[in-house]
ChimeraX commands (.cxc) that place a marker at each C-alpha (Angstrom):
marker #1 position 12.74,6.64,18.74 radius 0.5
marker #1 position 14.92,9.55,19.85 radius 0.5
marker #1 position 15.41,13.06,21.09 radius 0.5
marker #1 position 18.80,14.39,20.04 radius 0.5
marker #1 position 20.13,17.93,20.37 radius 0.5
marker #1 position 23.32,19.49,19.00 radius 0.5
marker #1 position 24.33,23.00,20.00 radius 0.5
marker #1 position 27.28,25.34,20.30 radius 0.5
marker #1 position 28.07,26.07,23.93 radius 0.5
marker #1 position 29.91,29.27,24.86 radius 0.5
marker #1 position 31.56,29.33,28.29 radius 0.5
marker #1 position 34.35,31.63,29.40 radius 0.5
marker #1 position 34.75,32.91,25.86 radius 0.5
marker #1 position 35.43,29.39,24.55 radius 0.5
marker #1 position 33.14,27.62,22.11 radius 0.5
marker #1 position 32.50,23.89,21.93 radius 0.5
marker #1 position 29.95,21.84,20.04 radius 0.5
marker #1 position 27.90,19.48,22.18 radius 0.5
marker #1 position 25.92,16.55,20.82 radius 0.5
marker #1 position 23.51,14.86,23.24 radius 0.5
marker #1 position 20.81,12.24,22.99 radius 0.5
marker #1 position 18.74,9.80,24.97 radius 0.5
marker #1 position 19.68,6.10,24.78 radius 0.5
marker #1 position 16.42,4.23,24.31 radius 0.5
marker #1 position 15.56,1.83,21.52 radius 0.5
marker #1 position 11.94,0.74,21.49 radius 0.5
marker #1 position 9.96,-1.81,19.53 radius 0.5
marker #1 position 7.88,-4.00,21.77 radius 0.5
marker #1 position 10.37,-3.41,24.58 radius 0.5
marker #1 position 12.60,-0.65,25.96 radius 0.5
marker #1 position 16.38,-1.08,25.68 radius 0.5
marker #1 position 18.05,1.81,27.50 radius 0.5
marker #1 position 21.76,1.38,26.77 radius 0.5
marker #1 position 22.28,2.08,23.10 radius 0.5
marker #1 position 24.65,4.39,21.20 radius 0.5
marker #1 position 22.84,7.00,19.15 radius 0.5
marker #1 position 25.98,9.08,18.64 radius 0.5
marker #1 position 28.91,7.57,16.73 radius 0.5
marker #1 position 32.36,9.15,16.77 radius 0.5
marker #1 position 33.66,9.06,13.23 radius 0.5
marker #1 position 37.25,7.87,12.54 radius 0.5
marker #1 position 38.60,11.39,11.82 radius 0.5
marker #1 position 38.41,13.07,15.28 radius 0.5
marker #1 position 36.56,16.25,14.27 radius 0.5
marker #1 position 33.01,14.97,13.72 radius 0.5
marker #1 position 30.25,12.69,14.94 radius 0.5
marker #1 position 27.07,11.38,13.41 radius 0.5
marker #1 position 23.88,10.82,15.37 radius 0.5
marker #1 position 20.51,9.47,14.37 radius 0.5
marker #1 position 16.81,9.42,15.04 radius 0.5
marker #1 position 14.38,6.90,13.62 radius 0.5
marker #1 position 14.19,3.22,12.85 radius 0.5
marker #1 position 17.35,1.34,13.74 radius 0.5
marker #1 position 16.91,-1.04,10.79 radius 0.5
marker #1 position 17.52,1.94,8.53 radius 0.5
marker #1 position 19.85,3.98,10.73 radius 0.5
marker #1 position 22.44,1.52,12.03 radius 0.5
marker #1 position 23.47,0.03,8.65 radius 0.5
marker #1 position 23.87,3.50,7.13 radius 0.5
marker #1 position 25.87,4.83,10.09 radius 0.5
marker #1 position 28.20,1.83,9.91 radius 0.5
marker #1 position 28.60,2.34,6.17 radius 0.5
marker #1 position 29.44,6.00,6.83 radius 0.5
marker #1 position 32.06,4.96,9.39 radius 0.5
marker #1 position 33.61,2.33,7.11 radius 0.5
marker #1 position 33.60,4.62,4.07 radius 0.5
marker #1 position 35.73,7.14,5.97 radius 0.5
marker #1 position 38.18,4.42,7.01 radius 0.5
marker #1 position 38.51,3.29,3.39 radius 0.5
marker #1 position 39.03,6.75,1.86 radius 0.5
marker #1 position 42.23,8.41,3.16 radius 0.5
marker #1 position 41.26,12.05,2.43 radius 0.5
marker #1 position 38.10,11.52,4.49 radius 0.5
marker #1 position 39.97,9.92,7.38 radius 0.5
marker #1 position 42.96,12.27,7.57 radius 0.5
marker #1 position 40.67,15.33,7.26 radius 0.5
marker #1 position 42.13,16.54,3.97 radius 0.5
marker #1 position 38.45,16.33,2.98 radius 0.5
marker #1 position 36.95,19.13,5.03 radius 0.5
marker #1 position 33.80,18.58,7.04 radius 0.5
marker #1 position 31.79,20.65,4.57 radius 0.5
marker #1 position 32.67,18.17,1.81 radius 0.5
marker #1 position 32.29,15.13,4.07 radius 0.5
marker #1 position 28.54,15.66,4.23 radius 0.5
marker #1 position 28.31,15.25,0.46 radius 0.5
marker #1 position 30.43,12.10,0.64 radius 0.5
marker #1 position 28.12,10.60,3.25 radius 0.5
marker #1 position 25.05,11.49,1.20 radius 0.5
marker #1 position 26.54,9.60,-1.73 radius 0.5
marker #1 position 27.43,6.63,0.49 radius 0.5
marker #1 position 23.86,6.46,1.80 radius 0.5
marker #1 position 22.34,6.64,-1.68 radius 0.5
marker #1 position 24.81,4.10,-3.08 radius 0.5
marker #1 position 24.18,1.65,-0.24 radius 0.5
marker #1 position 20.44,1.69,-0.83 radius 0.5
marker #1 position 20.91,0.58,-4.45 radius 0.5
marker #1 position 21.52,-2.94,-3.17 radius 0.5
marker #1 position 18.11,-3.44,-1.57 radius 0.5
marker #1 position 16.33,-6.27,-3.36 radius 0.5
marker #1 position 13.63,-8.93,-2.99 radius 0.5
marker #1 position 10.88,-6.32,-2.57 radius 0.5
marker #1 position 7.28,-7.30,-1.86 radius 0.5
marker #1 position 5.26,-8.32,-4.91 radius 0.5
marker #1 position 4.17,-5.27,-6.86 radius 0.5
marker #1 position 6.67,-2.92,-5.21 radius 0.5
marker #1 position 9.29,-1.47,-7.55 radius 0.5
marker #1 position 11.27,0.82,-5.24 radius 0.5
marker #1 position 12.38,0.27,-1.63 radius 0.5
marker #1 position 10.49,1.88,1.22 radius 0.5
marker #1 position 11.73,5.31,2.18 radius 0.5
marker #1 position 14.23,5.08,5.05 radius 0.5
marker #1 position 12.66,6.05,8.36 radius 0.5
marker #1 position 15.79,7.69,9.73 radius 0.5
marker #1 position 17.31,11.12,10.01 radius 0.5
marker #1 position 20.92,11.91,10.83 radius 0.5
marker #1 position 22.85,14.85,12.23 radius 0.5
marker #1 position 26.45,15.39,11.15 radius 0.5
marker #1 position 28.15,17.63,13.70 radius 0.5
marker #1 position 31.74,18.82,13.73 radius 0.5
marker #1 position 34.40,21.47,13.25 radius 0.5
marker #1 position 35.50,22.67,9.82 radius 0.5
marker #1 position 39.15,23.61,9.37 radius 0.5
marker #1 position 38.18,25.36,6.16 radius 0.5
marker #1 position 35.56,27.75,7.56 radius 0.5
marker #1 position 37.00,27.75,11.14 radius 0.5
marker #1 position 33.48,27.14,12.44 radius 0.5
marker #1 position 31.30,24.50,14.03 radius 0.5
marker #1 position 28.62,23.08,11.75 radius 0.5
marker #1 position 25.61,20.81,12.12 radius 0.5
marker #1 position 23.68,19.40,9.18 radius 0.5
marker #1 position 20.67,17.13,9.17 radius 0.5
marker #1 position 20.86,14.41,6.53 radius 0.5
marker #1 position 17.46,13.16,5.47 radius 0.5
marker #1 position 15.79,11.32,2.63 radius 0.5
marker #1 position 13.93,13.67,0.28 radius 0.5
marker #1 position 11.09,11.83,-1.45 radius 0.5
marker #1 position 10.77,14.56,-4.09 radius 0.5
marker #1 position 14.22,13.74,-5.48 radius 0.5
marker #1 position 14.44,10.12,-4.29 radius 0.5
marker #1 position 17.73,10.48,-2.45 radius 0.5
marker #1 position 19.40,11.83,0.66 radius 0.5
marker #1 position 20.07,15.52,1.03 radius 0.5
marker #1 position 21.14,17.84,3.83 radius 0.5
marker #1 position 19.98,20.95,5.63 radius 0.5
marker #1 position 22.28,23.17,7.70 radius 0.5
marker #1 position 21.43,24.27,11.20 radius 0.5
marker #1 position 21.28,28.03,11.42 radius 0.5
marker #1 position 21.68,30.54,14.22 radius 0.5
marker #1 position 18.65,32.02,15.92 radius 0.5
marker #1 position 17.23,35.13,14.30 radius 0.5
marker #1 position 16.44,38.42,16.07 radius 0.5
marker #1 position 19.27,38.18,18.58 radius 0.5
marker #1 position 21.22,40.97,20.21 radius 0.5
marker #1 position 24.69,41.71,18.89 radius 0.5
marker #1 position 26.44,39.75,21.63 radius 0.5
marker #1 position 24.28,36.65,21.23 radius 0.5
marker #1 position 25.20,33.44,19.44 radius 0.5
marker #1 position 22.83,30.49,19.43 radius 0.5
marker #1 position 23.26,27.54,17.06 radius 0.5
marker #1 position 21.12,24.48,17.78 radius 0.5
marker #1 position 19.71,21.49,15.93 radius 0.5
marker #1 position 17.12,18.88,16.99 radius 0.5
marker #1 position 16.41,15.42,15.62 radius 0.5
marker #1 position 13.74,13.03,16.81 radius 0.5
marker #1 position 10.03,12.39,16.93 radius 0.5
marker #1 position 7.84,15.41,16.29 radius 0.5
marker #1 position 6.26,15.62,19.75 radius 0.5
marker #1 position 9.45,15.37,21.84 radius 0.5
marker #1 position 11.22,17.85,19.55 radius 0.5
marker #1 position 8.34,20.33,19.83 radius 0.5
marker #1 position 8.35,19.90,23.61 radius 0.5
marker #1 position 12.12,20.44,23.80 radius 0.5
marker #1 position 11.94,23.63,21.73 radius 0.5
marker #1 position 9.14,25.03,23.86 radius 0.5
marker #1 position 10.95,24.22,27.10 radius 0.5
marker #1 position 14.20,25.76,25.91 radius 0.5
marker #1 position 12.48,29.00,24.98 radius 0.5
marker #1 position 10.79,29.13,28.40 radius 0.5
marker #1 position 14.06,28.39,30.20 radius 0.5
marker #1 position 16.00,31.05,28.31 radius 0.5
marker #1 position 13.23,33.58,28.84 radius 0.5
marker #1 position 13.22,32.90,32.58 radius 0.5
marker #1 position 17.01,33.46,32.69 radius 0.5
marker #1 position 16.91,36.59,30.56 radius 0.5
marker #1 position 18.79,34.92,27.70 radius 0.5
marker #1 position 16.14,34.62,25.01 radius 0.5
marker #1 position 17.49,37.51,22.93 radius 0.5
marker #1 position 20.91,37.99,24.50 radius 0.5
marker #1 position 23.83,35.81,25.46 radius 0.5
marker #1 position 24.75,32.39,24.14 radius 0.5
marker #1 position 23.76,28.85,24.95 radius 0.5
marker #1 position 25.44,27.12,27.84 radius 0.5
marker #1 position 24.02,23.80,29.09 radius 0.5
marker #1 position 20.35,24.77,28.85 radius 0.5
marker #1 position 19.60,22.22,26.09 radius 0.5
marker #1 position 21.13,19.51,28.30 radius 0.5
marker #1 position 18.82,20.53,31.14 radius 0.5
marker #1 position 15.81,20.31,28.81 radius 0.5
marker #1 position 16.80,16.83,27.58 radius 0.5
marker #1 position 17.49,15.68,31.15 radius 0.5
marker #1 position 14.08,16.79,32.40 radius 0.5
marker #1 position 12.18,15.26,29.48 radius 0.5
marker #1 position 13.87,11.90,30.07 radius 0.5
marker #1 position 13.33,11.98,33.82 radius 0.5
marker #1 position 9.65,12.85,33.53 radius 0.5
marker #1 position 8.99,9.88,31.23 radius 0.5
marker #1 position 6.41,11.81,29.22 radius 0.5
marker #1 position 7.40,10.18,25.93 radius 0.5
marker #1 position 7.79,6.41,25.77 radius 0.5
marker #1 position 10.24,6.69,22.89 radius 0.5
marker #1 position 12.67,8.86,24.86 radius 0.5
marker #1 position 14.51,7.36,27.81 radius 0.5
marker #1 position 17.67,5.91,29.26 radius 0.5
marker #1 position 20.88,7.70,30.18 radius 0.5
marker #1 position 21.90,10.88,28.43 radius 0.5
marker #1 position 24.83,10.33,26.09 radius 0.5
marker #1 position 27.04,13.29,25.31 radius 0.5
marker #1 position 29.98,14.11,23.06 radius 0.5
marker #1 position 31.97,17.34,23.03 radius 0.5
marker #1 position 33.76,18.61,19.92 radius 0.5
marker #1 position 36.44,21.22,20.50 radius 0.5
marker #1 position 37.90,23.93,18.28 radius 0.5
marker #1 position 41.13,21.93,18.19 radius 0.5
marker #1 position 39.09,19.45,16.10 radius 0.5
marker #1 position 38.86,16.64,18.60 radius 0.5
marker #1 position 35.69,14.89,19.73 radius 0.5
marker #1 position 35.46,13.09,23.09 radius 0.5
marker #1 position 32.63,11.16,24.74 radius 0.5
marker #1 position 31.85,12.56,28.19 radius 0.5
marker #1 position 30.42,10.38,30.93 radius 0.5
marker #1 position 27.18,11.23,32.71 radius 0.5
marker #1 position 26.19,10.17,36.22 radius 0.5
marker #1 position 22.79,8.60,35.66 radius 0.5
marker #1 position 20.16,8.88,36.94 radius 0.5
marker #1 position 22.11,11.20,39.26 radius 0.5
marker #1 position 25.48,11.56,40.92 radius 0.5
marker #1 position 24.28,9.89,44.13 radius 0.5
marker #1 position 23.75,6.65,42.20 radius 0.5
marker #1 position 27.47,6.45,41.40 radius 0.5
marker #1 position 26.59,4.93,38.02 radius 0.5
marker #1 position 28.44,6.43,35.05 radius 0.5
marker #1 position 27.12,6.06,31.51 radius 0.5
marker #1 position 29.22,6.64,28.39 radius 0.5
marker #1 position 27.59,6.78,24.97 radius 0.5
marker #1 position 24.41,5.44,26.51 radius 0.5
marker #1 position 25.77,2.40,28.33 radius 0.5
marker #1 position 26.27,2.26,32.10 radius 0.5
marker #1 position 29.87,1.25,32.76 radius 0.5
marker #1 position 30.62,-1.99,34.53 radius 0.5
marker #1 position 32.30,-1.79,37.93 radius 0.5
marker #1 position 35.84,-2.28,36.55 radius 0.5
marker #1 position 35.45,0.18,33.67 radius 0.5
marker #1 position 36.52,3.82,33.84 radius 0.5
marker #1 position 36.41,6.81,31.52 radius 0.5
marker #1 position 39.28,9.24,30.93 radius 0.5
marker #1 position 37.26,12.15,29.58 radius 0.5
marker #1 position 35.50,13.31,32.70 radius 0.5
marker #1 position 31.95,12.93,33.97 radius 0.5
marker #1 position 29.04,15.35,34.18 radius 0.5
marker #1 position 26.71,15.60,37.14 radius 0.5
marker #1 position 23.33,15.98,35.36 radius 0.5
marker #1 position 22.14,18.37,38.07 radius 0.5
marker #1 position 25.27,20.55,37.78 radius 0.5
marker #1 position 26.23,20.09,34.13 radius 0.5
marker #1 position 28.42,23.18,33.77 radius 0.5
marker #1 position 31.67,21.22,33.61 radius 0.5
marker #1 position 33.04,17.69,33.41 radius 0.5
marker #1 position 34.81,16.45,36.54 radius 0.5
marker #1 position 37.14,13.49,37.13 radius 0.5
marker #1 position 35.06,10.37,37.85 radius 0.5
marker #1 position 34.70,9.05,41.38 radius 0.5
marker #1 position 35.87,5.60,40.34 radius 0.5
marker #1 position 38.46,2.98,41.22 radius 0.5
marker #1 position 41.10,1.65,38.83 radius 0.5
marker #1 position 40.02,-1.20,36.56 radius 0.5
marker #1 position 40.78,-4.72,37.72 radius 0.5
marker #1 position 41.66,-7.91,35.91 radius 0.5
marker #1 position 38.33,-9.57,35.32 radius 0.5
marker #1 position 37.61,-12.48,32.97 radius 0.5
marker link #1:1,2 radius 0.2
marker link #1:2,3 radius 0.2
marker link #1:3,4 radius 0.2
marker link #1:4,5 radius 0.2
marker link #1:5,6 radius 0.2
marker link #1:6,7 radius 0.2
marker link #1:7,8 radius 0.2
marker link #1:8,9 radius 0.2
marker link #1:9,10 radius 0.2
marker link #1:10,11 radius 0.2
marker link #1:11,12 radius 0.2
marker link #1:12,13 radius 0.2
marker link #1:13,14 radius 0.2
marker link #1:14,15 radius 0.2
marker link #1:15,16 radius 0.2
marker link #1:16,17 radius 0.2
marker link #1:17,18 radius 0.2
marker link #1:18,19 radius 0.2
marker link #1:19,20 radius 0.2
marker link #1:20,21 radius 0.2
marker link #1:21,22 radius 0.2
marker link #1:22,23 radius 0.2
marker link #1:23,24 radius 0.2
marker link #1:24,25 radius 0.2
marker link #1:25,26 radius 0.2
marker link #1:26,27 radius 0.2
marker link #1:27,28 radius 0.2
marker link #1:28,29 radius 0.2
marker link #1:29,30 radius 0.2
marker link #1:30,31 radius 0.2
marker link #1:31,32 radius 0.2
marker link #1:32,33 radius 0.2
marker link #1:33,34 radius 0.2
marker link #1:34,35 radius 0.2
marker link #1:35,36 radius 0.2
marker link #1:36,37 radius 0.2
marker link #1:37,38 radius 0.2
marker link #1:38,39 radius 0.2
marker link #1:39,40 radius 0.2
marker link #1:40,41 radius 0.2
marker link #1:41,42 radius 0.2
marker link #1:42,43 radius 0.2
marker link #1:43,44 radius 0.2
marker link #1:44,45 radius 0.2
marker link #1:45,46 radius 0.2
marker link #1:46,47 radius 0.2
marker link #1:47,48 radius 0.2
marker link #1:48,49 radius 0.2
marker link #1:49,50 radius 0.2
marker link #1:50,51 radius 0.2
marker link #1:51,52 radius 0.2
marker link #1:52,53 radius 0.2
marker link #1:53,54 radius 0.2
marker link #1:54,55 radius 0.2
marker link #1:55,56 radius 0.2
marker link #1:56,57 radius 0.2
marker link #1:57,58 radius 0.2
marker link #1:58,59 radius 0.2
marker link #1:59,60 radius 0.2
marker link #1:60,61 radius 0.2
marker link #1:61,62 radius 0.2
marker link #1:62,63 radius 0.2
marker link #1:63,64 radius 0.2
marker link #1:64,65 radius 0.2
marker link #1:65,66 radius 0.2
marker link #1:66,67 radius 0.2
marker link #1:67,68 radius 0.2
marker link #1:68,69 radius 0.2
marker link #1:69,70 radius 0.2
marker link #1:70,71 radius 0.2
marker link #1:71,72 radius 0.2
marker link #1:72,73 radius 0.2
marker link #1:73,74 radius 0.2
marker link #1:74,75 radius 0.2
marker link #1:75,76 radius 0.2
marker link #1:76,77 radius 0.2
marker link #1:77,78 radius 0.2
marker link #1:78,79 radius 0.2
marker link #1:79,80 radius 0.2
marker link #1:80,81 radius 0.2
marker link #1:81,82 radius 0.2
marker link #1:82,83 radius 0.2
marker link #1:83,84 radius 0.2
marker link #1:84,85 radius 0.2
marker link #1:85,86 radius 0.2
marker link #1:86,87 radius 0.2
marker link #1:87,88 radius 0.2
marker link #1:88,89 radius 0.2
marker link #1:89,90 radius 0.2
marker link #1:90,91 radius 0.2
marker link #1:91,92 radius 0.2
marker link #1:92,93 radius 0.2
marker link #1:93,94 radius 0.2
marker link #1:94,95 radius 0.2
marker link #1:95,96 radius 0.2
marker link #1:96,97 radius 0.2
marker link #1:97,98 radius 0.2
marker link #1:98,99 radius 0.2
marker link #1:99,100 radius 0.2
marker link #1:100,101 radius 0.2
marker link #1:101,102 radius 0.2
marker link #1:102,103 radius 0.2
marker link #1:103,104 radius 0.2
marker link #1:104,105 radius 0.2
marker link #1:105,106 radius 0.2
marker link #1:106,107 radius 0.2
marker link #1:107,108 radius 0.2
marker link #1:108,109 radius 0.2
marker link #1:109,110 radius 0.2
marker link #1:110,111 radius 0.2
marker link #1:111,112 radius 0.2
marker link #1:112,113 radius 0.2
marker link #1:113,114 radius 0.2
marker link #1:114,115 radius 0.2
marker link #1:115,116 radius 0.2
marker link #1:116,117 radius 0.2
marker link #1:117,118 radius 0.2
marker link #1:118,119 radius 0.2
marker link #1:119,120 radius 0.2
marker link #1:120,121 radius 0.2
marker link #1:121,122 radius 0.2
marker link #1:122,123 radius 0.2
marker link #1:123,124 radius 0.2
marker link #1:124,125 radius 0.2
marker link #1:125,126 radius 0.2
marker link #1:126,127 radius 0.2
marker link #1:127,128 radius 0.2
marker link #1:128,129 radius 0.2
marker link #1:129,130 radius 0.2
marker link #1:130,131 radius 0.2
marker link #1:131,132 radius 0.2
marker link #1:132,133 radius 0.2
marker link #1:133,134 radius 0.2
marker link #1:134,135 radius 0.2
marker link #1:135,136 radius 0.2
marker link #1:136,137 radius 0.2
marker link #1:137,138 radius 0.2
marker link #1:138,139 radius 0.2
marker link #1:139,140 radius 0.2
marker link #1:140,141 radius 0.2
marker link #1:141,142 radius 0.2
marker link #1:142,143 radius 0.2
marker link #1:143,144 radius 0.2
marker link #1:144,145 radius 0.2
marker link #1:145,146 radius 0.2
marker link #1:146,147 radius 0.2
marker link #1:147,148 radius 0.2
marker link #1:148,149 radius 0.2
marker link #1:149,150 radius 0.2
marker link #1:150,151 radius 0.2
marker link #1:151,152 radius 0.2
marker link #1:152,153 radius 0.2
marker link #1:153,154 radius 0.2
marker link #1:154,155 radius 0.2
marker link #1:155,156 radius 0.2
marker link #1:156,157 radius 0.2
marker link #1:157,158 radius 0.2
marker link #1:158,159 radius 0.2
marker link #1:159,160 radius 0.2
marker link #1:160,161 radius 0.2
marker link #1:161,162 radius 0.2
marker link #1:162,163 radius 0.2
marker link #1:163,164 radius 0.2
marker link #1:164,165 radius 0.2
marker link #1:165,166 radius 0.2
marker link #1:166,167 radius 0.2
marker link #1:167,168 radius 0.2
marker link #1:168,169 radius 0.2
marker link #1:169,170 radius 0.2
marker link #1:170,171 radius 0.2
marker link #1:171,172 radius 0.2
marker link #1:172,173 radius 0.2
marker link #1:173,174 radius 0.2
marker link #1:174,175 radius 0.2
marker link #1:175,176 radius 0.2
marker link #1:176,177 radius 0.2
marker link #1:177,178 radius 0.2
marker link #1:178,179 radius 0.2
marker link #1:179,180 radius 0.2
marker link #1:180,181 radius 0.2
marker link #1:181,182 radius 0.2
marker link #1:182,183 radius 0.2
marker link #1:183,184 radius 0.2
marker link #1:184,185 radius 0.2
marker link #1:185,186 radius 0.2
marker link #1:186,187 radius 0.2
marker link #1:187,188 radius 0.2
marker link #1:188,189 radius 0.2
marker link #1:189,190 radius 0.2
marker link #1:190,191 radius 0.2
marker link #1:191,192 radius 0.2
marker link #1:192,193 radius 0.2
marker link #1:193,194 radius 0.2
marker link #1:194,195 radius 0.2
marker link #1:195,196 radius 0.2
marker link #1:196,197 radius 0.2
marker link #1:197,198 radius 0.2
marker link #1:198,199 radius 0.2
marker link #1:199,200 radius 0.2
marker link #1:200,201 radius 0.2
marker link #1:201,202 radius 0.2
marker link #1:202,203 radius 0.2
marker link #1:203,204 radius 0.2
marker link #1:204,205 radius 0.2
marker link #1:205,206 radius 0.2
marker link #1:206,207 radius 0.2
marker link #1:207,208 radius 0.2
marker link #1:208,209 radius 0.2
marker link #1:209,210 radius 0.2
marker link #1:210,211 radius 0.2
marker link #1:211,212 radius 0.2
marker link #1:212,213 radius 0.2
marker link #1:213,214 radius 0.2
marker link #1:214,215 radius 0.2
marker link #1:215,216 radius 0.2
marker link #1:216,217 radius 0.2
marker link #1:217,218 radius 0.2
marker link #1:218,219 radius 0.2
marker link #1:219,220 radius 0.2
marker link #1:220,221 radius 0.2
marker link #1:221,222 radius 0.2
marker link #1:222,223 radius 0.2
marker link #1:223,224 radius 0.2
marker link #1:224,225 radius 0.2
marker link #1:225,226 radius 0.2
marker link #1:226,227 radius 0.2
marker link #1:227,228 radius 0.2
marker link #1:228,229 radius 0.2
marker link #1:229,230 radius 0.2
marker link #1:230,231 radius 0.2
marker link #1:231,232 radius 0.2
marker link #1:232,233 radius 0.2
marker link #1:233,234 radius 0.2
marker link #1:234,235 radius 0.2
marker link #1:235,236 radius 0.2
marker link #1:236,237 radius 0.2
marker link #1:237,238 radius 0.2
marker link #1:238,239 radius 0.2
marker link #1:239,240 radius 0.2
marker link #1:240,241 radius 0.2
marker link #1:241,242 radius 0.2
marker link #1:242,243 radius 0.2
marker link #1:243,244 radius 0.2
marker link #1:244,245 radius 0.2
marker link #1:245,246 radius 0.2
marker link #1:246,247 radius 0.2
marker link #1:247,248 radius 0.2
marker link #1:248,249 radius 0.2
marker link #1:249,250 radius 0.2
marker link #1:250,251 radius 0.2
marker link #1:251,252 radius 0.2
marker link #1:252,253 radius 0.2
marker link #1:253,254 radius 0.2
marker link #1:254,255 radius 0.2
marker link #1:255,256 radius 0.2
marker link #1:256,257 radius 0.2
marker link #1:257,258 radius 0.2
marker link #1:258,259 radius 0.2
marker link #1:259,260 radius 0.2
marker link #1:260,261 radius 0.2
marker link #1:261,262 radius 0.2
marker link #1:262,263 radius 0.2
marker link #1:263,264 radius 0.2
marker link #1:264,265 radius 0.2
marker link #1:265,266 radius 0.2
marker link #1:266,267 radius 0.2
marker link #1:267,268 radius 0.2
marker link #1:268,269 radius 0.2
marker link #1:269,270 radius 0.2
marker link #1:270,271 radius 0.2
marker link #1:271,272 radius 0.2
marker link #1:272,273 radius 0.2
marker link #1:273,274 radius 0.2
marker link #1:274,275 radius 0.2
marker link #1:275,276 radius 0.2
marker link #1:276,277 radius 0.2
marker link #1:277,278 radius 0.2
marker link #1:278,279 radius 0.2
view
C-alpha cells in the first residue's frame, strides 16, 4: 500500500510544501519503482495516493486529464481551493460508468483509495493539503483539510498530513512526536525534514511489507512551482538516484537537485555525467 507524508517545511524563514512517499506496489509481489505522487499540469499542485492501484491510478489520470481539458484549471485561474471541488466531481462522475457488476450487486464497490491534494493557493497566499476520500454515508468523494498542530508556542508552525495504511501511519506519527520531543521542538519551532527522516527509517527497517522502495519527493514553492527532487537511494554511497520512485538509468540526469537521505537538509547538484546517445 503506502506511507505518504505532506508537510510545510520552514528553513531560513522560507516556507515550502514537501510531499514524500514510498514507492512500493504490492499484490503477490513487490514492485519498488512506482510513482505515487503525480505533478498536475498547472505547476502549483500535486496529487498523491494510498490504496489499491486499480482504484487510484484511473482516478489520478482522470484528474490530470480533466485539468488539461479545462483551461481555468490548467492556467490556475481556478484557484487551488476550488480545484479540490473540481477533482471531487471528476472522481464521482468517472465512477458512474462502472458496469457489469456481480449478480445481485446494484452499486459498485467502494473505492479503496485515498488521495492528498497538496499545493499553493494564490487566493489565500498559503500552502494547503486536503485528503480526498470516499464517504460511504453520502456515497461520493469528499475532502478534509489538514490542520496545524494545536497547543503550539507562538513561534511554532506545523502543518502535516499522512495517507496510508493504518499501522504505518500510526508508527510514523509516534516516531515524529518522539523525534521532535528529543530535539526540543514538540511545542516550539517548525517542521524541517523530520518527517522525511521518519519515512526514511520506516522504509529502511522493512517493518511493514506494504511500505518500501526509494523515497519519492516533490517540493512546492511559494512562487507556485512544483519540482520533483531526486533522492540517493538507498544512500549516497550507492550513487543511485531515484526520481518519483524510479532509479534513473545511467544516461539519465535530473535538473532539480538530489537529496542525500542521511543529510536531507538541502538538495545538491547530482554527481552524474551528461546523458549519452543510447538506443
